[in-house]
SEPALUM-294358 format. One record per atom (N, C-alpha, C, O): x, y, z. Coordinates in steps of 0.001 Angstrom, whole numbers, plus 500000, padded with zeros to 6 digits. Layout:
REM residues N
XYZ/...
END
This chain:
REM residues 268
805626710523362561/805767711687363311/807184712406362983/808082712377363825/807347713022361788/808731713579361574/809086714543362544/808213715264363027/810402714648362921/810784715719363702/812153716148363221/812869715265362749/812635717450363281/813786717948362831/814549718470364092/814052719078365040/815835718117363919/816743718748365067/817230720047364629/818028720275363720/816568720967365495/816891722490365212/817542723138366390/816925723169367455/818727723653366293/819316724360367539/819079723521368823/818580724053369814/819396722351368810/819166721453370081/817772721113370466/817539720660371587/816859721306369609/815528721103369927/814786720262368765/814863720654367600/814111719170369085/813506718436368037/812016719002367898/811143718964368765/811931719495366706/810587720247366162/809691719164365462/810101718470364533/808527719092365955/807489718344365042/807045719250363934/806746720433364101/807024718607362787/806505719325361590/805749718389360611/805873717168360700/805101718873359839/804348718186358756/804505718827357288/804510720055357201/804621718106356234/804585718659354855/803529718191354045/803342716978353950/802706719126353359/801466718747352779/801603719393351316/802009720545351163/801244718589350295/801142719077348925/802463719347348222/803473718882348748/802571720013347142/803556720232346359/803595721654345756/802624722394345919/804636722047345092/804767723385344566/805771724346345471/806588723869346258/805616725603345274/806451726589346167/806178726414347539/805007726279347895/807202726396348447/807206726214349884/806307727431350443/806403728579350008/805463727049351416/804849728046352195/804868727518353657/804376726453354030/805472728374354374/805699728047355785/804664728804356712/804590730025356572/803868728189357635/802964728667358484/803413728630359848/803793727601360407/803352730010360487/803797730061361803/802814730351362847/802204731419362787/802587729522363803/801349729662364804/801527730799365833/802657731243366037/800548731242366431/800385732133367342/800727731504368725/801062730327368864/800594732526369861/800699732005371226/799825730766371601/798596730778371538/800545729739371982/800018728525372536/799414727593371381/798879726512371627/799547728092370181/798890727298369094/799940726266368546/801146726510368506/799401725158368153/800276723962367416/799898723949366079/799196724871365662/800313722891365206/800179722684363830/798654722497363580/798194722846362494/797863721969364523/796521721698364266/795730722811363897/794731722731363182/796235723970364446/795412725223364261/795249725665362772/794372726456362425/796209725068361858/796288725437360503/795397724451359674/795595724296358469/794329723735360409/793447722686359707/792814723247358399/792945722659357326/792171724329358527/791293725037357623/792257725403356482/791899725248355315/793370725845356769/794265726454355800/795068725328354824/795139725430353600/795639724267355597/796283723133355209/795659722503354022/796260722254352978/794300722245354279/793563721401353324/793224722115351889/792890721493350880/793367723492351983/793190724324350817/794437724677350136/794542724556348916/795443725134350926/796670725666350537/797494724520349902/798289724819349011/797366723229350292/798165722236349759/797886721744348179/798618721004347522/796772722286347802/796359722222346467/797262723078345476/797233722873344262/798083724069346074/798739724955345241/800105725197345703/800890725788344962/800490724757346967/801793724962347532/802167723791348385/801316723008348806/803426723678348635/804152722727349599/804007723477350977/804711724437351291/803052722955351738/802658723664352938/803431723032354127/803312721826354348/804210723811354885/805023723395356114/804358723787357245/804273725004357406/803813723001358156/803281723321359378/804187722744360594/804768721671360430/804299723398361715/805082722811362936/804616723351364078/803824724290364163/805248722588365185/804870723188366648/806185723866367015/807292723381366781/805954725057367623/807053725777368005/807436725139369194/806661724429369835/808867725412369591/809400724777370783/808642724833372064/808116725897372389/808543723794372807/807736723793374009/806302723705373881/805558723832374853/805816723450372488/804396723497372362/804122722214371536/804917721749370719/802920721700371836/802488720413370988/803476719220371065/803791718729372149/803930718792369941/804815717546369943/806182717808369889/806967716863369807/806635719134369928/807921719470369965/808557719507371285/807802719585372255/810015719457371509/810577719291372641/810214720499373439/809915721570372911/810250720287374776/810185721307375793/811631721971375860/812639721289376044/811655723264375708/812838723960375470/813477724287376873/812751724872377676/814796723959377257/815420724384378339/815764725869378311/816112726391377252/815675726565379449/816079727933379469/815075728961378848/814003728571378384/815404730161378846/814635731060378165/814979731323376585/816101731020376180/814116731827375791/814454732194374469/813690733537374012/812865734111374723/814023733896372912/813399735250372325/812744734879371074/812832733789370509/812058735933370691/811243735885369454/812303735690368210/811978735106367176/813443736177368405/814521736005367253/814810734547367226/814962733979366144/814906733829368499/815184732496368465/814195731646367862/814504730591367307/812932732100367957/811676731292367186/811910731376365662/811692730425364911/812464732827365172/812549732949363771/813856732126363259/813902731752362088/814845731871364104/816047731291363768/815500729828363741/815945729165362804/814633729192364568/814155728001364612/813442727649363162/813669726597362564/812635728578362729/811844728305361523/812768728278360268/812431727617359285/814007729038360291/814985728871359281/815712727559359444/816020726878358465/815989727203360700/816576725820360878/815726724689360367/816277723675359938/814382724806360388/813399723908359712/813580723929358254/813725722887357614/813574725061357734/813807725174356250/815000724537355762/814993723870354727/816101724732356520/817362724168356148/817225722709356255/817733722030355362/816626722146357197/816585720622357433/815704720181356174/815973719116355619/814750720909355757/813970720518354591/814575720827353203/813993720542352157/815816721445353266/816522721908351962/815633722947351388/815624723028350159/814947723686352014/814256724855351284/815056726303351341/815304726950352359/815326726570350246/816111727825350126/815350729094350369/815753729964351141/814083729180349589/813093730346349775/811882729916349934/811529728902349332/810965730633350818/809528730179350940/808780731461351107/809281732546351402/807488731198350877/806480732216351395/806347732073352965/806451730943353443/806157732990353666/806090732897355092/804689733575355450/804417734672354963/803839732943356267/802604733428356842/802766733185358378/803032732067358818/802605734218359128/802500734177360651/801391735061361170/801135736176360715/800738734449362190/799542735121362695/799834735286364253/800501734519364947/799169736488364661/799482736866366051/800976736787366479/801825737462365898/801290735927367534/802780736012367902/803523735456366791/804668735866366602/802947734443365916/803716733979364761/803977735088363883/805052735079363283/803096736136363688/803598737301362961/804627738018363368/805346738564362531/804880738142364768/806022738709365275/807371737926364829/808405738495364479/807202736678364893/808195735851364493/808595735975362935/809764736030362554/807481736010362092/807568736310360836/808347737477360434/809283737461359634/807849738563361098/808627739945361047/810168739661361412/811037739945360586/810427739218362389/811896738969362800/812599738125361665/813741738399361296/811899737134361153/812504736270360062/812797737155358813/813901737169358270/811764737868358411/811975738733357097/812948739845357405/813547740305356433/813210740362358613/814218741238358832/815562740718358868/816513741410358505/815684739617359257/817064739060359473/817566738024358407/818754737750358233/816574737515357754/816736736510356631/816091736921355378/815359736102354823/816292738259354780/815488738702353638/815789737783352456/814922737738351584/816795737108352310/817053736345351097/816324734987351117/816324734271350115/815705734635352253/815085733439352376/813531733415352045/812861732393351898/813076734734351952/811617735012351659/811278735333350335/811967736065349624/810029734697349927/809442735180348677/808379736174348934/808460737301348444/807379735810349683/806379736777350027/805935736530351602/806002735437352163/805463737773352211/805391737719353540/803810738047353842/803329739027353272/803038737315354662/801799737394355106/801843737732356631/802326736918357419/801349738913357042/801198738964358628/799717739214358929/799029740011358292/799306738507359898/798000738242360223/797526738534361738/797853737778362653/796702739725361946/796262739967363250/797462740111364236/797366739545365326/798453740742363972/799765740808364651/800092742037365100/799325742950364795/801271742340365906/801678743510366348/803244743565366204/803856742579365793/803921744805366569/805421744723366472/805918744291367777/807107743983367849/805142744219368874/805564743766370117/805864745081371097/806213744990372274/805670746221370424/805901747401371164/804958748472370771/803960748243370088/805304749712371235/804361750880370808/803274751059371712/803380750867372923/802156751450371099/800967751774371789/800356750672372583/799825749766371941/800352750610373902/799839749393374500/798396749269374468/797851748233374851/797683750362373991/796127750204373831/795917749503372558/794749749288372236/796886749102371764/796657748124370638/796357746650371125/795712745865370429/796829746351372271/796568744929372923/795510744902373924/795453745823374738/794696743983373956/793535743752375044/794274743688376415/795360743131376577/793564744318377370/794143744406378646/794468743151379326/795392743043380132/793553742056378917/793721740738379558/795175740140379064/795945739539379814/795391740381377813/796779739869377390/797904740665377833/799038740192377914/797612741880378127/798698742745378673/799027742339380061/800191742251380452/797901742070380870/798257741577382172/798857740267382377/799568740049383359/798594739349381461/799201737996381288/800730738304380914/801585737630381489/801093739183380078/802379739460379674/803092739962380729/804163739445381045/802554741077381424/803190741681382556/803485740680383724/804535740761384361/802563739766383979/802610738765385056/803998737973384959/804493737426385944/804612737958383622/805706737112383337/806892737791384129/807953737193384306/806676738983384566/807809739767385104/807772739391386693/808752739718387363/806783738779387268/806565738396388594/807285737074388870/807998736559388010/807091736522390091/807710735300390353/807313734050389456/806141733674389427/808181733492388815/807743732465387969/807205731123388697/806507730252388178/807701731163390039/807123729969390731/805699730209391177/805007729229391450/805208731417391273/803945731668391500/803003731560390289/801811731263390368/803699731845389120/803005731781387863/802782730287387508/801841729970386780/803663729343388029/803604728000387569/802456727267388299/802144726115387998/801851727963389250/800747727323389758/799375727227388732/798406726475388841/799637728193387770/798774727989386554/797415728705386780/796737728875385766/796897729169388018/795540729585388277/795308730686387427/794467730583386534/795967731759387598/795607733016386890/796043732982385482/795449733616384610/797090732236385251/797464732046383730/796235731224382949/795828731650381868/795695730084383524/794629729629383007/793513730452382736/792924730392381656/793186731215383647/792074732094383565/792377733065382363/791476733236381542/793502733670382210/793802734478381375/793652733995379990/792997734614379151/794361732708379719/794317732040378444/792821731647378006/792530731632376810/791823731310379058/790707731050378667/789997732295378165/789309732244377146/790159733469378899/789577734660378443/790048735000377182/789199735343376359/791518734976376766/792026735285375576/791428734416374423/791105734917373347/791305733137374695/790553732180373761/789039732763373463/788645732938372310/788324733012374492/786947733611374185/787040734669373446/786309734704372456/787858735702373682/787855736980372995/788326736780371523/787960737601370681/789027735854371212/789592735559369849/788464735114368840/788683735146367630/787243734693369359/786187734441368393/785002735202368633/784677735516369778/784327735523367610/783139736361367672/781912735390367731/780861735728368276/782077734278367196/781056733235367171/780779732541368483/781702731966369060/779613732562368963/779185731924370384/779655730415370199/780239729788371083/779349729935369017/779367728448368845/781032728125368957/781389727103369543/781859728890368466/783239728608368519/783838728815369816/784823728191370212/783191729753370507/783697730049372036/783293728817372843/784056728442373732/782155728155372608/781573727031373369/782473725808373045/782661724919373876/782992725799371871/783978724626371417/785314724876372004/785796723987372705/785920725883371823/787397726168372250/787761726481373488/788905726212373855/786836727115374363/787155727412375628/787401726125376492/788435726020377152/786481725188376481/786613723837377180/787955723061376582/788643722377377339/788260723200375275/789532722573374757/790693723357375260/791748722734375377/790677724585375569/791743725260376138/792164724740377470/793287724316377741/791017724829378369/791101724279379670/791728722907379793/792597722643380624/791203721998378861/791708720614378795/793179720458378426/793986719746379024/793418721221377362/794860721335376808/795817721709377771/796858721065377901/795524722811378535/796453723373379342/796655722424380696/797749722379381259/795571721716381140/795748720722382239/796450719566381804/797081718937382654/796446719144380523/796991717995380200/798508718046379822/799306717129380014/798794719315379229/800219719376378807/800974720412379495/802130720659379152/800359721078380509/800989722000381460/801204723335380672/800837723504379509/801811724216381410/801969725741380998/803377726180380771/803616727344380447/804259725348380919/805760725762380819/805939726518379429/806375727667379364/805558725761378323/805904726330377005/805196727542376749/805758728425376101/804063727693377163/803202728956376995/803908729967377731/804102731047377173/804323729778378904/804877730853379664/806180731375379023/806471732571379002/806937730399378505/808141730849377877/807866731637376636/808605732555376280/806701731237375921/806466732154374777/806005733603375248/806379734634374689/805231733563376240/805030734994376754/806230735895377205/806357737109377051/807051735027377783/808447735778378296/809040736140377002/809591737241377011/809069735509375912/809749735885374679/809183737155374158/809914737984373617/807869737341374307/807138738481373777/807515739656374444/807704740673373777/807677739668375887/807817740680376689/809186741487376112/810233740889375861/809031742738375967/810173743410375747/810531743492374288/811275744376373864/809906742403373388/810287742376372059/809679743632371201/808629744207371489/810512743947370117/809930745123369176/810662744943367881/811859744675367780/809851745110366950/810282745349365611/810073746662364954/810502746950363838/809416747396365690/808993748779365211/809953749498364519/809672749977363421/811202749656365082/812143750465364471/812961749723363258/813934750214362685/812416748530362999/813221747846361887/812294747256360850/812741746395360091/811148747616360767/810260747184359800/810585747649358459/810234747000357473/811310748861358358/811620749402357111/812635748591356290/812842748797355094/813327747538357115/814228746725356569/813650745515355769/814415744814355105/812277745254355824/811572744275355094/811568744412353681/811012745410353222/812106743561352876/812082743796351541/810959742968350675/810559743353349577/810570741930351244/809657740996350692/808235741637350524/807763742376351388/807515741282349254/806317741771349103/805432741243350253/805396740053350566/804676742279350897/803979741981352056/802515742278352104/802100743376351733/801722741348352544/800327741625352904/800085741629354387/800495740677355052/799520742519354895/799151742656356436/797650742606356552/796995743586356197/797053741509357033/795705741275357172/795315741379358727/796058741068359657/794023741868358827/793481741924360090/792053741979360023/791531741969358909/791288742038361132/789932741925361329/789235743192361827/789783743775362763/788357743585361442/787821744874361927/787187744777363438/786950745764364134/786931743280363863/786351743070365109/787425742177365858/787027741304366630/788682742364365661/789684741712366356/789678742371367712/789993743558367791/789336741672368804/789412742140370223/790544741836371036/790664742270372181/791489741000370392/792863740869371000/793925741796370746/794571742321371653/794135742025369409/795050742962368855/794365743867367907/793811743432366898/794401745238368250/793579746190367563/793941746213366152/795138746111365884/792971746349365069/793294746541363748/794258747799363556/794897747895362508/794365748718364512/795218749879364344/796842749369364383/797737750025363850/797037748276364998/798309747788365028/798741747361363685/799837747742363275/797910746527362885/798108746238361494/798300747427360583/799101747429359649/797554748392360896/797704749648360136/799171750357360190/799815750793359236/799504750351361516/800956750862361888/801960749954361190/802951750481360684/801801748710361122/802758747700360552/802818748090359199/803861748569358754/801760747931358454/801640748302357006/802209749687356585/802758749880355500/802025750645357559/802720751945357064/804072751860357210/804724752692356580/804748750956357973/806217751037358098/806917750098357326/808135750227357197/806287749127356770/806877748166355703/806791748847354330/805711749297353948/807896748935353580/807812749568352185/806884748707351296/807048747508351071/805909749466350835/804895748986349759/804030747892350238/803481747182349396/803845747674351513/802925746698352228/801611747025351704/801285748179351428/800878746047351569/799355746073351303/798521745767352515/798743744718353120/797571746597352928/796802746276354177/795469745859353772/794903746456352857/794922744889354374/793686744264354126/792920744067355586/793265743293356478/791856744920355589/790975744881356886/789747744252356432/789059744772355553/789410743038357055/788196742196356702/787089742589357711/787226742422358923/785959743131357126/784964743582357842/784294742438358733/783996741371358197/784089742626359896/783487741686360718/784273740428361420/783802739620362220/785611740491360891/786529739438361177/786980739515362588/787094740602363153/787251738327363199/787768738241364572/789354738032364601/790013738094363563/789856737811365698/791362737570365885/791535736289365319/792634736028364829/790612735425365304/790704734064364876/789968733707363519/789409732631363310/790050734790362603/789154734645361495/789621733515360463/788848733111359593/790824733062360591/791312731865359765/790401730646360056/790255729766359207/789789730602361268/788986729626361463/787530729911361493/786719729039361182/787222730942361808/785768731456361579/785351731830360164/784198731696359752/786351732300359456/785945732780358101/787108732117357173/787845732814356476/787180730962357226/788303730245356384/788401730435354849/789466730575354247/787203730426354299/787081730612352804/787636732039352383/788376732208351414/787218732981353177/787700734345352895/789253734581353317/790026735233352615/789571734045354403/790954734096354799/791751733407353586/792596734041352954/791464732208353328/792281731451352480/792465732072350850/793480732047350154/791262732564350562/791108733213349201/792001734444349080/792665734685348072/791972735222350194/792822736580350113/794258736132350202/795065736795349550/794730735057350943/795981734871351060/796492734203349616/797590734480349133/795532733275348989/795999732747347785/796082733825346563/796965733718345713/795174734800346525/795204735861345541/796517736673345808/797019737209344820/797112736824346969/798184737532347108/799512736666346765/800459737199346187/799527735482347099/800694734585346852/800661734373345358/801734734455344761/799604734119344709/799649733656343356/799650734812342280/799815734610341077/799455736005342839/799573737207342022/801021737355341293/801254738326340573/
END
């Protein structure tokens, strides 16, 4: 179980395959296991680095509050630990926000950038599903009340269900979400939500220099495809790809299509 000491936190990480480095950054509450369908394909062509964000999975619980920029700094710290000068970066959902921040502040460390089903963290609130908005706004209330976990658990279960269009996947992942939250607690997830609140890259996206692919699904019920359209319009020469019928979690529901589109872009 390799761990890297990064900014006072021990991060769990895994490295698979060989070739050019490809760092995958997970979304809200996700850990390295969420990249299962991607890792087994991408490792044939790239050195794939997957990890658990601070407070999630096997990484240390982080003291105090932190920001999305802190999560970007953490990813760079992991690259430093692995002696990786430049890498392709792929981030989905909240991980896409982290990837944007990384691309803005560390342009010299990126080869290509892939942003999946993500948002700037600001702008038109109609871009984000109301359940997620309520969960985010709840972080502005009493933390002690939130830590009881009842409303938060219900919100996360709803968000999980909305992430999948397939009834089968909802039947699998909703019970897993409940089990996971009750086993590991909600502290790390709350801190991630608090990091998202008030974050925005909207006015800085023009600073991104890396070749960028922005991917979304036409049936994403968590973050509207319009959000990806806006992001692609603000990043110079970014390419937008809207997958017909794809959900917020189409990397799991449609892995072959997801993986092929990413590989086509990275290997071009």
